[in-house]
N, C-alpha and C positions, 0 to 999 in steps of 0.2 A: 450540554457542552462538554468538551474535553475528552471524549472517547476517541480512540484511534480511528473508528469509522467516521466520526464527525470530521476529524482532521483530513482523512484521505478523501472523503466526499468533496470537501471544500477545495482541496488542492487539485483534485481531478477537474473540478469545474473551472478553476483558474486556468488550467492547462488546455482544456478542450472546449469549454464554453457550453457544455450540456451536462445533464445529470448522468452519472455512471449507472444509476439504477440499483445501487446496493444500499441496504440499511441493516442495522442490527449487528450481528456477530461478525467480527473481522475475518474469521476463518471461512466464512461463506461468501465474502465479497467478490472473489475472482469468479466463482460460479454464477453469482447474480449478475455480474457485469457481462459475462459471456452469454448468458441467457437474454439479457436486454439488448446487447449490441453485437450479435454474432457476425455481422457484416464488417465490423470495425476492429475486433479483437480476437485473438486465438490463444488457446491454452499452451503453455510451454513450461519447461523446467530450466530454461536458460533465458535470462532477461534481456529486454531491449529498453532503450530510453523511452520513457513515457508509459511503462508497464505499471500495473497494479500488482502487488504481491499479497498473498494470504499465507499465513502460517498454517502448517498442517497439524502440528502438535500443540499449538497454543492458540489463543483467541486474539489474533493481531492482524493488522493490515497496514500497508504503507505504499508509497509511490517510488518508482525508480526514476531518478532524474537523469542519470547518465551511466553509460557503461564504457570503460576504456582501460586498456592495458591490464586486464584481469581484475579491475576494481569495479564495484557497483556503488554508485552514489545514490543513497536513498534519503527520503524524508518521511518521518513518522511522528505521530503525536501520541499523547497520553503516556508520557514517560513515567509519571508517578503512579499510574495504575488506578486512578480514582476519577470520578466525575467531578469536574471543576466548575467554578463560575466562568462566565465568558472571559472576564479579565484574566483569570488564572490560565485558562485554556489557550489564550493567545500567546503565552510564553512557554507552554508545556509541549514543545516539539523541538526537533533538531534535524540537521543534515549530517549524515554519517557516511563514511567510506568503508566498505567491507569487501572481502572476497565472497564469491558465491558460497564457498564452504562455510565461512564465518556466519553469513546470513542464514544459511540452512541450519547450522548447528544451534544458533541462538533461538531459532523458531521451531526446532524439532521437525524440520522439513519445510519447504516453501514451494509454492506454485505461482506462476505468473500468468496474467492476462496481458499479452503483448499486442501492441498496435500492429495491424496488418500493413 
C-alpha cells in the first residue's frame, strides 16, 4: 500500500472502471498503459483530463483530473516517499494545481497517456 503506482492504479480504476495494466515503477506506467490499451490512450507531452502522467527523471506517476486556463489539476499519492499501511496510505495523497512547466520541472520531465 501507499506507493504512487498503487494510488494511480486505484484512481484510474475509479475513473474508468477497468485496470490500467500498469504495475511497479511509476516512470513505466504510461508505457505500460499504452501497451495494454493502445485503442483508448495515446502518448503526449501535453495533458488532457483523465490522462496518466509518468515522470521521466523520477520514479513517479499520477492522474490528471482537469486542464483549464493553463493549469493542470493532478492527483498523486505517496507524498511521504515510503510504503505505508493501508490506513496511512488512505491519507497520503493530494490534489494539486500546477502549470505544465511546474509539473515537468518537479518531475524532471513528464509524459502523458491521454485518453483518445
